[in-house]
C-alpha positions as CSV (number, residue, x, y, z in Angstrom):
1,M,-13.3,21.4,-26.7
2,I,-12.4,17.7,-26.2
3,L,-9.4,17.2,-24.0
4,D,-6.7,15.0,-25.6
5,Y,-4.5,14.7,-22.5
6,I,-3.8,16.3,-19.1
7,T,-0.5,18.2,-18.5
8,W,0.7,17.3,-15.0
9,N,3.3,19.7,-13.7
10,V,2.6,19.9,-10.0
11,D,5.4,20.8,-7.7
12,P,5.9,17.8,-5.2
13,E,6.9,20.3,-2.5
14,L,4.0,21.6,-0.6
15,I,5.9,24.0,1.6
16,G,9.6,24.9,1.5
17,F,11.5,27.3,3.7
18,W,15.1,27.5,4.8
19,I,16.3,23.8,5.0
20,I,12.8,22.4,5.7
21,S,10.8,20.9,2.9
22,I,7.3,19.5,3.3
23,R,6.2,17.4,0.4
24,Y,2.8,16.2,-0.6
25,Y,4.0,12.6,-0.4
26,G,5.0,13.0,3.3
27,V,1.7,14.7,4.2
28,L,-0.3,12.0,2.5
29,F,1.8,9.2,4.1
30,A,1.2,10.8,7.5
31,A,-2.5,11.2,6.7
32,S,-2.8,7.4,6.1
33,F,-1.7,6.8,9.7
34,F,-3.8,9.7,11.1
35,F,-7.1,8.5,9.5
36,G,-6.2,4.9,10.0
37,Y,-5.8,5.5,13.7
38,L,-9.2,7.3,13.9
39,I,-10.9,4.3,12.2
40,M,-9.1,1.7,14.4
41,Q,-10.0,3.8,17.4
42,K,-13.7,3.4,16.6
43,M,-13.3,-0.3,16.0
44,F,-11.5,-0.8,19.4
45,K,-14.2,1.2,21.2
46,K,-16.9,-0.9,19.5
47,E,-15.2,-4.1,20.8
48,N,-14.4,-2.6,24.2
49,L,-10.7,-2.8,23.8
50,P,-8.2,-0.4,25.5
51,I,-6.9,2.5,23.5
52,E,-3.4,1.8,24.9
53,L,-3.4,-1.5,22.9
54,L,-4.1,0.5,19.8
55,D,-1.3,2.9,20.5
56,N,1.1,-0.1,20.8
57,L,-0.3,-1.5,17.6
58,T,0.3,1.8,15.8
59,I,4.0,1.8,16.7
60,Y,4.4,-1.8,15.4
61,M,2.6,-0.8,12.2
62,A,4.7,2.3,11.6
63,I,8.0,0.4,12.1
64,G,6.9,-2.6,10.0
65,T,5.6,-0.3,7.2
66,V,8.7,1.9,6.8
67,L,11.3,-0.8,7.3
68,G,9.5,-3.3,5.1
69,A,8.8,-0.8,2.3
70,R,12.4,0.4,2.2
71,L,14.1,-3.0,2.5
72,G,11.7,-4.4,-0.1
73,H,12.7,-1.8,-2.6
74,C,16.4,-2.2,-1.9
75,F,16.4,-6.0,-2.1
76,F,13.6,-6.8,-4.6
77,Y,14.3,-4.1,-7.2
78,Q,18.0,-3.0,-6.8
79,P,19.8,-5.6,-4.8
80,E,23.2,-5.3,-6.6
81,Y,23.3,-1.6,-6.0
82,Y,22.4,-1.7,-2.3
83,L,24.7,-4.6,-1.6
84,R,27.5,-2.5,-2.9
85,N,26.3,0.6,-1.1
86,P,24.5,-0.7,2.0
87,W,24.7,2.6,3.9
88,E,22.4,4.1,1.3
89,I,19.6,1.9,2.5
90,L,19.2,4.5,5.2
91,F,18.7,7.3,2.7
92,I,14.9,7.0,2.6
93,W,14.6,10.7,1.4
94,H,16.2,9.7,-1.9
95,G,13.0,7.7,-2.7
96,G,12.4,4.0,-3.1
97,L,9.6,2.3,-1.1
98,A,8.0,-1.0,-2.2
99,S,4.4,-1.9,-1.3
100,H,5.2,-5.6,-1.4
101,G,8.0,-5.0,1.1
102,A,5.7,-3.0,3.3
103,A,3.2,-5.9,3.2
104,I,5.9,-8.3,4.4
105,G,7.1,-5.9,7.0
106,I,3.6,-5.4,8.4
107,L,3.0,-9.1,8.6
108,I,6.1,-9.7,10.6
109,A,5.5,-6.7,12.9
110,L,1.9,-7.8,13.6
111,Y,3.0,-11.3,14.3
112,Y,5.3,-10.1,17.1
113,F,2.6,-7.7,18.3
114,G,0.1,-10.5,18.6
115,K,2.6,-12.7,20.5
116,K,3.4,-9.9,22.9
117,N,-0.3,-8.9,23.5
118,K,-1.8,-12.4,23.3
119,K,-4.1,-11.6,20.4
120,P,-4.8,-14.1,17.5
121,Y,-2.8,-13.3,14.4
122,L,-5.8,-13.4,12.0
123,W,-7.9,-11.4,14.4
124,I,-5.3,-8.6,14.1
125,L,-4.9,-8.9,10.4
126,D,-8.7,-8.9,9.7
127,R,-8.9,-5.5,11.2
128,I,-5.7,-3.9,10.2
129,V,-6.2,-4.5,6.5
130,I,-9.2,-2.2,6.5
131,V,-7.0,0.8,7.2
132,V,-4.1,-0.6,5.1
133,A,-6.3,-0.4,2.0
134,L,-7.0,3.2,2.9
135,A,-3.3,3.9,3.3
136,G,-2.8,2.5,-0.2
137,F,-5.1,5.1,-1.5
138,F,-3.1,7.9,0.2
139,I,0.3,6.6,-0.9
140,R,-0.6,6.2,-4.5
141,M,-2.0,9.8,-4.5
142,G,1.4,10.8,-3.1
143,N,3.1,9.0,-6.0
144,L,0.9,11.0,-8.4
145,M,2.1,14.3,-6.7
146,N,5.6,13.1,-7.2
147,S,5.0,12.3,-10.9
148,E,6.3,8.7,-10.4
149,I,5.2,5.1,-10.9
150,Y,3.1,5.9,-13.9
151,G,2.0,3.8,-16.9
152,I,2.9,3.3,-20.5
153,E,1.9,5.7,-23.3
154,T,-1.8,6.0,-24.0
155,S,-4.1,7.9,-26.4
156,L,-6.9,8.0,-23.9
157,P,-8.2,11.5,-23.0
158,W,-7.2,11.1,-19.4
159,G,-3.6,10.4,-20.1
160,F,-1.1,12.5,-18.1
161,I,2.0,14.1,-19.5
162,F,4.3,14.1,-16.4
163,V,6.3,17.2,-17.3
164,R,8.5,17.1,-14.1
165,D,9.7,13.6,-15.0
166,G,10.7,14.7,-18.5
167,Q,7.8,13.1,-20.3
168,I,6.4,14.6,-23.6
169,V,3.7,12.1,-24.4
170,P,0.6,11.1,-22.4
171,K,1.0,8.1,-20.0
172,H,-1.6,6.1,-18.1
173,P,-2.1,7.6,-14.6
174,T,-1.7,4.2,-13.0
175,Q,-1.4,5.9,-9.6
176,I,-5.0,7.0,-9.9
177,Y,-6.1,3.6,-11.1
178,E,-4.6,1.9,-8.1
179,A,-5.7,4.7,-5.6
180,L,-9.3,4.4,-6.6
181,S,-9.2,0.6,-6.5
182,Y,-7.7,0.6,-3.0
183,L,-10.4,3.1,-1.9
184,I,-13.1,0.8,-3.1
185,I,-11.5,-2.1,-1.3
186,F,-11.4,0.0,1.9
187,V,-15.1,0.8,1.6
188,V,-16.1,-2.8,1.0
189,L,-14.0,-4.2,3.9
190,L,-15.3,-1.5,6.2
191,L,-18.9,-2.3,5.3
192,I,-18.4,-6.0,5.8
193,Y,-16.8,-5.3,9.2
194,S,-19.6,-2.9,10.2
195,K,-22.3,-5.4,9.3
196,K,-20.8,-8.5,10.7
197,G,-18.6,-7.3,13.6
198,K,-17.7,-10.1,16.0
199,Q,-19.5,-12.6,13.8
200,L,-16.7,-12.4,11.2
201,K,-14.9,-15.6,10.6
202,Q,-11.1,-15.5,11.2
203,G,-9.2,-14.7,8.0
204,L,-12.2,-13.6,5.9
205,L,-11.4,-9.9,5.6
206,F,-7.7,-10.6,5.3
207,G,-8.4,-13.1,2.5
208,I,-10.6,-10.7,0.6
209,F,-8.0,-8.0,1.0
210,L,-5.1,-10.1,-0.3
211,I,-7.1,-11.4,-3.3
212,S,-8.6,-8.0,-4.3
213,L,-5.7,-5.7,-3.7
214,F,-3.0,-7.9,-5.3
215,T,-5.2,-8.9,-8.2
216,V,-5.7,-5.2,-8.9
217,R,-1.9,-4.7,-8.6
218,F,-1.2,-7.7,-10.9
219,F,-3.3,-6.4,-13.8
220,I,-2.3,-2.8,-13.5
221,E,1.3,-3.8,-13.7
222,F,0.7,-4.7,-17.4
223,I,0.3,-1.0,-18.3
224,K,3.0,0.3,-16.0
225,E,6.4,1.6,-17.1
226,V,9.3,-0.6,-16.2
227,Q,10.6,0.5,-12.8
228,V,14.1,-0.9,-12.9
229,D,16.2,-2.1,-15.9
230,F,16.3,-5.8,-15.1
231,E,12.5,-6.0,-15.6
232,T,12.9,-5.1,-19.3
233,G,11.8,-8.1,-21.4
234,M,10.3,-10.0,-18.5
235,S,6.9,-11.6,-19.3
236,L,5.8,-10.7,-15.8
237,N,7.6,-8.0,-13.8
238,M,8.8,-8.1,-10.2
239,G,5.6,-6.6,-8.9
240,Q,3.5,-9.3,-10.6
241,W,5.7,-12.2,-9.4
242,L,5.5,-10.8,-5.9
243,S,1.7,-10.4,-6.1
244,I,1.0,-14.1,-6.9
245,P,1.9,-15.6,-3.5
246,F,-0.3,-13.0,-1.7
247,I,-3.2,-13.9,-4.0
248,L,-2.8,-17.6,-3.4
249,V,-2.6,-17.1,0.4
250,G,-5.8,-15.0,0.2
251,I,-7.6,-17.7,-1.7
252,F,-6.6,-20.2,1.0
253,L,-7.7,-18.0,3.8
254,L,-11.0,-17.2,2.2
255,F,-11.9,-20.9,1.8
256,R,-10.5,-21.7,5.2
257,S,-12.7,-19.0,6.9
258,F,-15.8,-20.8,5.8
259,W,-15.2,-23.7,8.3
260,Q,-13.4,-21.6,11.0
261,P,-15.2,-20.7,14.3
262,Q,-16.4,-17.2,14.9
263,I,-14.0,-14.6,16.3
264,K,-14.4,-14.3,20.1
C-alpha cells in the first residue's frame, strides 16, 4: 500500500499529573542545552580552558536565548498586541518564540560575555554556533511535537495532517525540513572545527553558520503557512526579511576570514 499522507496526532504533553505538565517541547529545549554543554565541554578541554568559564557562558547563552526569542516574537510578529498588553510578554507558556530574536539575543549576550571574560567576540561565536545549530534541530522537533509552524498544503506522500491543530489536508512538515538541515549544518561545523582546531581563522565558522542556516530558513519560508495575519500578501514574509541581514553578514565574515590571522 502506498502512503498518501501521514496523520499526525501526537499529544504534545509527555507527562501530566496534578498541576504539573511536562511537554515534549520543553524536554527537547532542555536537551539542546544539555548536549550543547557536553560538546562545548569537550571543546574547552581540548583548548585547555577552565570549565568555570563554560558554566558562565552557559548562563549568558540561556538568558540571551530565552529573552531574545520571546522579545523577537512579541515585537517582530505581534508588536501591536504586545504594546497594548505588555504584561503578556512574560507569559512564555502561552507560546511565541522567534528564532531570529533568539539569534539577536545570543549575539548581544555573548558580546557582554566576551567583554567580561576578555575573550575575542568572533572566537566565542565560532565555537558557540556549532551547538546552536544542534539546538535548532531539537527546537524544530519540538515544534513538530506541538503541531505548529508547518507548511502549506502538499500532495507529497510525506505530507502531515496536523489533526491537533484542526487540519484536514496534508501540509509540508517544514519542522522536519528545517530540523534535518540544522543537523547537517551542525555536523559540518563540528567536522571543520575538529579538523582545523586552533588553525581556524576568526569568523570562518560563524560566517558559514549564518550563510547556511539563514539561507535554509529563507527558502523553506516559501512553503510555510503564514504565521501572523500581517504577512498575508507579502512577497517575502517577516522570517525572510529578517534572514537577509544575517546572510549578508555571513558572506562578509566568510570573505574577511580569508585574510585574518589565525585564532590564538
